[in-house]
N, C-alpha and C positions, 0 to 999 in steps of 0.2 A: 710042218708045225713051226720049225725054227724060222723058216722064211716068213711065215705069217707074223710071228712075234717081232721080227726085224722090221717088217713093213709098218706095223702098228707104232713101233718106236720112232721110225722115220717120219711118219705122218704126224705124230705128236710134236716132234721137234719142229717140223715145218709149220704147224699151227701156232706154236709159240713164236717162231720167227715172224710170221705174218702179223701176229698181235703186237709185235714190237719188243719181244723179249729174247734174250740169248738162250742157247741150250742149257747154260748153267742155271737158268731159272727153274729147270725141271727139278733141281735138287732142293729148292726151297718151297715153302708152302705158300703159293701165290694167292690162293683164296683167303688164307688167314691174314696175309699182308694187306690185301685189298680191303678186307673187313676192318682191320686196324686203322688204315688210312681213312676209311669212311667214318668210323666212329670218332676219329679225331679231327674231322673236317679238313684234312690235308688238301683235298682237291678244291677247296674254297680259294686257296691262294696258289696252288701248284697244279698245272696241267700235266698230263703224261708226256706229251710231246710239244706242248705249246705253253709259253710263259704266260703267267697271269700276274698277280701282284708279286709273286715270287718266281724263281726259276722253275722251269719244267723238270720233271724227273729225268728226262733225257739230257737236259743241259747239265744237271747235277752229275749224272752218270758219266758224261763226257769229261767233266772237270776232274773226276777222280779216277777214271779208267786207267788201269795199269799201275796205280800207286799202291804200295804195300799196305798203307794204313787207311785205305779208302773206307772200309766198313767202320773202323774206329772213329774216323772223322765225322761220318754221318751220324753214328750213334751219339757222339758228343753233341752234335748240333741238335738232335732230336730230344736230348735230355737236359741240356744246360739252360735253355731259356735266354740265350745270348741275344743281343740286339741285332736286328736285320734291317736292311734298307729295302723299302718297298719300291715298286715301279714308279710311283709318283714322287719319289725322293724322301718321303717321310720315313721315320724309323719307329720300330716297336720291338718288344721282346718276342722272340719266336715262342710259340706255344710248346710246352713240354708234352710229349706223347704220354698219354695215360693208357695203362693196360689193366687187365683184370686177370690174375691178381696184380696188385700194384707193383710197379717197377720190375716187371718181368722182362729181364734182359734178353731172353730167348725170343720173345715176341718183337722186341725193338730191333734186335739184330736181323731177324727175318724181314722186317720192314726195310731196313737198310740194304739188305741183299736184293730185295725186290726193286728198290730204287736203282741200285747199281746195275741190275739186269736189263734195264730199259735200252732198247736198240732203236736206231732210226728206221 
């Protein structure tokens, strides 16, 4: 029984790694993060591993990987509406992530952790 549980855990971690996420992603609610990203049209400008108008989640994760304030920086970016430069050189205010209930920091932090968990 112990062996079977260990094999299931290892298979789950392998599936996450193949999907492009680190084992740390197991601690976060990936489905909730994906849903929040979809509700806010994040993938309109950001690919998971490929840049679009904005950097990919992977590029963002690589930029902040190993930094103590990584999650806080991404949360600030998702909630501040600061100006961002698009791939074509134009600028616009980044959309502020909307949650239900409004301004639910747990959901926003979960999304930040999801972004940071992206692996090559």
